[in-house]
C-alpha positions as CSV (number, residue, x, y, z in Angstrom):
1,M,7.5,-17.1,-32.8
2,T,9.4,-17.8,-29.4
3,V,9.2,-14.9,-27.1
4,R,9.8,-16.0,-23.0
5,L,10.4,-12.9,-20.0
6,N,13.8,-13.6,-19.3
7,H,14.6,-11.6,-16.8
8,T,13.1,-7.7,-15.4
9,I,14.5,-5.1,-12.7
10,V,13.3,-5.2,-9.5
11,A,14.2,-1.4,-7.5
12,A,15.1,-2.0,-4.0
13,H,16.2,-0.2,-1.1
14,D,19.1,-2.9,-0.6
15,R,19.4,-5.1,-3.0
16,Q,21.1,-7.8,-1.4
17,A,17.9,-7.7,1.7
18,S,15.7,-7.6,-1.0
19,A,17.1,-10.8,-3.4
20,R,17.7,-12.2,-0.1
21,F,13.7,-12.1,1.3
22,L,13.1,-13.2,-1.9
23,A,14.6,-16.3,-2.1
24,D,14.4,-17.3,1.4
25,I,10.0,-17.1,1.1
26,L,9.9,-19.0,-2.0
27,G,12.3,-21.7,-1.3
28,L,14.9,-20.2,-4.4
29,E,18.5,-19.1,-4.4
30,V,20.4,-16.1,-4.1
31,S,22.5,-15.9,-7.1
32,P,25.9,-13.9,-7.7
33,P,26.3,-10.3,-8.2
34,Y,25.9,-9.1,-11.7
35,G,26.9,-5.8,-12.2
36,P,24.5,-4.0,-10.4
37,F,22.3,-6.6,-10.0
38,I,21.3,-9.4,-7.5
39,P,19.4,-11.8,-9.3
40,V,17.0,-14.1,-8.3
41,A,16.0,-17.5,-11.0
42,V,12.5,-18.9,-9.9
43,P,12.8,-23.1,-11.8
44,N,11.0,-21.8,-15.4
45,G,14.2,-19.3,-16.0
46,V,12.9,-15.8,-15.3
47,T,15.5,-14.2,-12.9
48,L,14.4,-10.8,-11.1
49,D,17.1,-8.8,-10.8
50,Y,17.3,-6.3,-7.9
51,M,19.2,-3.2,-8.5
52,A,19.7,-0.7,-5.7
53,T,17.1,2.6,-6.0
54,E,17.9,5.9,-4.0
55,G,14.4,7.7,-2.6
56,R,10.9,7.4,-3.6
57,I,9.8,3.5,-5.1
58,A,6.7,2.7,-7.0
59,P,5.4,-0.9,-6.2
60,Q,5.4,-2.8,-9.2
61,H,3.2,-6.7,-8.8
62,Y,4.9,-10.2,-9.1
63,A,3.0,-13.0,-9.6
64,F,4.1,-17.1,-9.5
65,L,2.4,-19.7,-10.1
66,V,2.8,-22.4,-7.6
67,S,2.1,-26.3,-7.0
68,E,-0.4,-27.2,-3.8
69,D,2.5,-28.8,-2.3
70,D,4.7,-25.6,-2.5
71,F,2.1,-23.3,-2.0
72,D,1.7,-24.9,1.3
73,A,5.5,-24.1,2.0
74,I,5.4,-20.9,1.0
75,F,2.5,-20.1,2.7
76,G,3.5,-21.8,6.0
77,R,6.9,-19.2,5.4
78,V,4.9,-16.0,5.1
79,R,3.3,-17.2,8.2
80,E,6.5,-18.0,10.3
81,A,7.9,-14.8,9.3
82,G,4.9,-12.8,10.3
83,L,4.3,-11.0,7.1
84,T,0.7,-9.9,6.8
85,Y,-1.0,-11.1,3.9
86,W,-4.1,-10.5,2.6
87,A,-6.9,-12.8,-0.3
88,D,-6.9,-9.3,-2.8
89,P,-4.5,-7.0,-4.2
90,L,-6.1,-3.8,-2.8
91,H,-5.4,-5.5,0.8
92,R,-9.1,-5.7,1.4
93,H,-9.2,-8.8,3.1
94,P,-5.9,-9.4,5.9
95,G,-5.6,-12.5,7.1
96,E,-7.5,-14.7,4.2
97,I,-6.6,-16.8,0.9
98,N,-8.6,-16.5,-1.7
99,H,-10.1,-19.6,-3.5
100,N,-10.1,-18.6,-7.0
101,D,-10.9,-20.8,-9.9
102,G,-11.3,-23.5,-7.9
103,G,-6.7,-22.7,-6.7
104,R,-5.2,-20.9,-3.5
105,G,-3.8,-17.3,-3.9
106,V,-2.1,-14.9,-1.3
107,Y,-0.9,-11.9,-1.4
108,F,2.3,-10.0,0.5
109,D,4.5,-6.6,0.2
110,D,8.2,-7.3,0.1
111,P,10.0,-5.1,2.1
112,N,10.0,-1.7,-1.0
113,G,6.1,-2.2,-1.0
114,H,6.1,-4.9,-4.4
115,R,3.2,-6.7,-4.0
116,L,3.7,-10.4,-3.8
117,E,1.3,-12.3,-5.5
118,L,1.2,-17.1,-4.8
119,L,-1.5,-18.5,-6.8
120,T,-2.3,-22.6,-7.3
121,R,-4.1,-22.3,-10.5
122,P,-3.6,-19.2,-14.0
123,Y,-7.1,-16.6,-14.2
124,G,-9.5,-18.5,-15.7
125,S,-8.8,-22.2,-15.5
126,G,-11.8,-22.6,-14.3
127,G,-12.7,-24.8,-10.8
């Protein structure tokens, strides 16, 4: 059996600005609108489909496994944008990155409060 995640819907107050934020930080492109969605495709074929939502947005967590070189580039854009970042998902270690499983990881928030994570080694892969 083959099961793969194809897409997920991401709630946003401004779907275009939110999609642009993610695409700019990750070095990706914003795709043309599809119905009520503004998609951002990641290289493994999954899209994050931004949809306009009114009212409170419950923060979700989106983790992106990246290469060491991509981490450097993306983390550079996080810092250039002046974003607060943390070494942990509970935001207890601001201004730090982690070195879990012998890699590097960092957390930061998008404009809607969603928690974004970059990591260079999958959890449990050892050090």
